[in-house]
N, C-alpha and C positions, 0 to 999 in steps of 0.2 A: 506617791504611795510606795512604800517598801513592800516587796512581796518575796516571801521565802517559800520555795518549794523544797521537795526532798533533797535535791542536789543543786539548787541554784538560789541566788539572791540577786534581785533586780530592783531598780528604782524606775517607777513609771510616772511620767509627767506629761502634761499637755504641751503640744508644740506652741511656741510663742506666737507664730504667725498664722497658724491654721488650727483652730480649736477642735476640729474633727479628727486631727491626727495626734497620735501619741508618740512620745519618745521613750523607748524602752532601753534602759541603760544598765550596764553591769561593770563590775571591777575586773571580771574575768570573761574572756570571750566564750569560754565553754559554758558559762552559766546561761548565756543567751541561747546557745545551741540546745542545751539541755531543756530549757523551758519552752522555747518556740518551735523546736524541731530542726533537723538538718537542712530542710529546704530553705530556711531563712539564713543559713550561713553566708551565702554570697551577698546578702544585703547588709551584713554587719560591717560597720565602719569603725575606724579607730581615730580618736582625737587625743593624743598624749597630753595636750594642754588642759583638757577637761577633767573635772572631778572624777567622773566615771568615764574611763577611756573607751569602752566598747558600747556601741549603740545601734539601734535599729529604729527607723521611722516607719510607722504603720497606721492604717486607719483604726480608729477605736473599735469598730465592729469586728474587724479581723482579730484584734487582741482579745476581745470578749469571747469569741468563738474558740480561740486557742486555749484560753484559761478554762472555759467550760469543759472542753474535751479533756484537758489535763486532769481536772478534778474527777471526771467520770472514769477515766482509764487508770489513773495512777494513785488515787487516794484510797489505798486498801490496807492501811496500817492503823494500829490503835495507839502507837507511841511514836511521835515524830522523831525525837532524838535517837531512839533505839533503832529505828528503821534505816537511818542514814549511816551506811558503813563503807561505801565505796571510795570515799574521798576523805582521807584523814585530815587534810588541811581544812576542808570545809566543815567537817565534823567538829573540829576544835573551835572554829569560828562560831558555829551554832551553840556550842556549850557555853562560850563566853557571853553570847547574847542572852541565853537562857539565864545564866547566873546574874547578870545585871538586872534582868526583869524580875527575878526572884527577890533580889535585894530591894528593888523599888517597891514591890508589893508590900513589904513590911515597913518601909520607911514612911508610908502615908497612913499608918494606923494610929 
């Protein structure tokens, strides 16, 4: 699953060996810290050979709690693209994703 938050983009998949554990991956380390919180920073590992270099392994229940709390505390905007202003590089990325989705919306009509 791809998950976009206001200031992060992560990919979440099940661990190959233990289906109760999730692998939360990102292209930038700061995206994991932004979404999961600073207490997870020591648990972030890097694998430069992997598609997503930065990753955290965590129980599914923990991830669900983090996401639920994130939604409760941080989802206070009515326009996703307009709310994201702190990170110009990420904002540019979001606008590209939005534009591709907009194009796709009309290509299937």
